C-alpha positions as a printed Julia matrix, in Angstrom:
208×3 Matrix{Float64}:
 -18.87  -10.5    -9.38
 -15.1   -10.35   -9.84
 -13.7   -12.66  -12.49
 -11.51  -15.45  -11.15
  -8.51  -14.56  -13.31
  -8.67  -10.91  -12.3
  -8.97  -11.88   -8.63
  -5.96  -14.21   -8.81
  -3.91  -11.54  -10.58
  -4.97   -9.0    -7.97
  -4.05  -11.32   -5.09
  -0.63  -11.91   -6.62
   0.06   -8.23   -7.19
  -1.4    -7.12   -3.84
   0.62   -9.73   -1.95
   3.79   -8.69   -3.75
   3.18   -5.05   -2.88
   2.25   -5.89    0.72
   5.52   -7.72    1.39
   7.74   -5.05   -0.15
   8.8    -2.4     2.39
   7.06    0.95    2.04
   6.45    4.06    4.13
   3.77    2.33    6.22
   5.91   -0.68    7.1
   8.88    1.56    7.85
   6.7     3.6    10.2
   5.56    0.42   11.96
   9.17   -0.77   12.16
  10.26    2.53   13.7
   7.43    2.43   16.23
   8.35   -1.15   17.17
  12.03   -0.35   17.51
  11.2     2.58   19.78
   8.3     1.22   21.85
   8.38   -2.55   21.53
   6.01   -5.16   20.18
   2.81   -3.77   21.74
   3.23   -0.36   20.12
   4.18   -1.99   16.83
   1.04   -4.12   16.78
  -1.11   -1.15   17.75
   0.41    0.88   14.93
  -0.18   -1.96   12.47
  -3.89   -2.19   13.23
  -4.15    1.6    13.36
  -2.74    2.03    9.88
  -5.04   -0.76    8.7
  -8.08    1.1    10.0
  -6.8     4.31    8.42
  -6.52    2.48    5.1
 -10.21    1.61    5.24
 -10.99    5.33    5.06
  -9.38    5.44    1.62
 -11.21    2.28    0.54
 -14.62    3.78    1.28
 -13.73    7.17   -0.22
 -12.26    5.52   -3.3
 -15.29    3.31   -3.82
 -17.6     6.33   -3.83
 -15.35    8.38   -6.1
 -14.64    5.68   -8.68
 -18.31    4.7    -8.85
 -19.26    8.31   -9.57
 -16.59    8.53  -12.27
 -17.81    5.39  -14.02
 -21.38    6.61  -13.93
 -20.34    9.95  -15.41
 -18.0     8.79  -18.17
 -16.64    5.41  -19.3
 -13.91    7.24  -21.25
 -12.81    9.09  -18.11
 -12.62    5.8   -16.26
 -10.4     4.31  -18.97
  -8.11    7.36  -18.88
  -7.86    7.09  -15.1
  -6.75    3.47  -15.38
  -3.99    4.42  -17.82
  -2.9     7.32  -15.63
  -2.97    4.97  -12.66
  -0.6     2.53  -14.33
   1.73    5.42  -15.18
   1.55    6.53  -11.56
   2.8     3.12  -10.43
   5.82    3.52  -12.71
   6.46    7.01  -11.33
   6.1     5.73   -7.77
   8.61    2.97   -8.46
  11.14    5.39   -9.94
  10.71    7.73   -6.98
  11.14    4.85   -4.56
  14.43    3.89   -6.18
  15.71    7.48   -6.21
  14.86    8.15   -2.57
  15.87    4.76   -1.14
  19.3     5.99   -0.1
  17.88    9.07    1.61
  15.41    7.28    3.87
  16.19    6.47    7.47
  14.22    5.14   10.39
  12.23    7.83   12.13
  12.92    8.43   15.8
   9.65    7.63   17.52
   9.42    7.84   21.29
   7.64    5.27   23.41
   4.09    6.54   23.92
   1.86    3.56   24.72
  -0.24    1.21   22.62
  -3.39    3.36   22.63
  -1.58    6.41   21.38
   0.28    4.31   18.82
  -3.07    2.99   17.56
  -4.58    6.49   17.27
  -1.51    7.88   15.56
  -1.44    4.92   13.18
  -4.99    5.73   12.08
  -4.14    9.39   11.51
  -0.88    8.68    9.71
  -2.63    6.46    7.17
  -5.96    8.28    6.88
  -4.26   11.64    6.26
  -1.71   10.28    3.8
  -2.66   11.44    0.28
  -0.19    8.97   -1.24
  -2.28    6.11    0.14
  -5.41    7.5    -1.5
  -3.57    7.98   -4.78
  -2.2     4.45   -4.62
  -5.62    2.87   -4.1
  -7.05    4.9    -6.98
  -4.13    3.86   -9.17
  -3.97    0.19   -8.26
  -7.45   -1.19   -7.59
  -9.21    0.1   -10.76
  -6.8    -1.99  -12.86
  -8.7    -5.1   -11.72
 -12.27   -3.76  -11.79
 -14.79   -4.7   -14.48
 -16.6    -1.42  -15.35
 -19.52   -3.44  -16.72
 -20.28   -4.65  -13.18
 -21.21   -2.58  -10.09
 -17.97   -0.79   -9.29
 -18.34    0.16   -5.62
 -18.73   -3.43   -4.33
 -15.72   -4.54   -6.38
 -13.62   -1.65   -5.09
 -14.59   -2.36   -1.48
 -13.87   -6.09   -1.73
 -10.48   -5.55   -3.36
  -9.71   -2.7    -0.98
 -10.48   -4.85    2.07
  -8.24   -7.6     0.72
  -5.42   -5.12    0.12
  -5.75   -3.59    3.6
  -5.82   -7.07    5.2
  -2.67   -8.11    3.34
  -0.88   -4.88    4.24
  -1.85   -5.22    7.89
  -0.71   -8.84    7.99
   2.63   -7.8     6.5
   2.97   -5.03    9.1
   2.29   -7.54   11.9
   5.07   -9.74   10.54
   7.36   -6.7    10.44
   6.46   -5.93   14.05
   7.38   -9.38   15.3
  10.53   -9.42   13.21
  11.7    -6.03   14.46
  10.88   -6.93   18.04
  13.11  -10.01   17.81
  16.03   -8.59   15.84
  16.17   -4.92   16.84
  19.94   -4.74   16.95
  20.37   -6.46   13.58
  18.02   -4.06   11.8
  19.61   -0.98   13.34
  23.06   -2.18   12.31
  22.18   -2.93    8.66
  20.79    0.2     6.98
  22.3    -0.94    3.68
  19.99   -3.97    3.6
  16.92   -1.77    4.12
  18.09    0.46    1.28
  18.49   -2.46   -1.1
  15.04   -3.82   -0.22
  13.53   -0.39   -0.92
  15.28   -0.24   -4.29
  13.96   -3.71   -5.13
  10.44   -2.6    -4.2
  10.79    0.33   -6.61
  11.83   -1.98   -9.44
   8.84   -4.25   -8.76
   6.43   -1.31   -8.82
   7.89   -0.1   -12.12
   7.48   -3.57  -13.58
   3.87   -3.79  -12.45
   3.03   -0.39  -13.9
   4.74   -1.18  -17.23
   2.98   -4.53  -17.51
  -0.39   -2.87  -16.92
   0.37   -0.17  -19.51
   1.37   -2.79  -22.09
  -1.73   -4.83  -21.32
  -3.98   -1.79  -21.9
  -2.17   -0.99  -25.15
  -2.47   -4.52  -26.53
  -6.13   -4.65  -25.52
């Protein structure tokens, strides 16, 4: 259903995005630093479940758009690539202003519930899925199944990255708290990578 080359490109891009620190991983890191490994893991799986809400909603919405207008779908893909560039620029500009949130210890169950809500109610997550996944979808094939498959892969990669962050933060709490400059530089690097991805997608659409 999904072409092999498109799937490999998607896996590369999705893995790259998953391992670059973002708001979700910073939230999981803050929860781990405040409540320990159990709360961090609960938050990781909670945000993963919240991400599935956007996958289902996005699959329905994109399918309806394709059925209504192929031109509108093409425009959305271009706008989506531009959004990735904008997101990268914003990430770079705000990197120095971000700090770890102060999250009190509240228990694994509450951390899980709050993780779901944080991700499910985050409009930036919905916008990101709508910007990123359609770049790798073949509009000539059924769209909803493609969106769901790619969305599940993306959520799984993000959750796996958050689990790694949880274990890392649990083991080196003092080092992370003492090196805010390193976190800032990683965030700036993530912004550059997002800009590069968006620009490459824009150039690919233009040459095509």
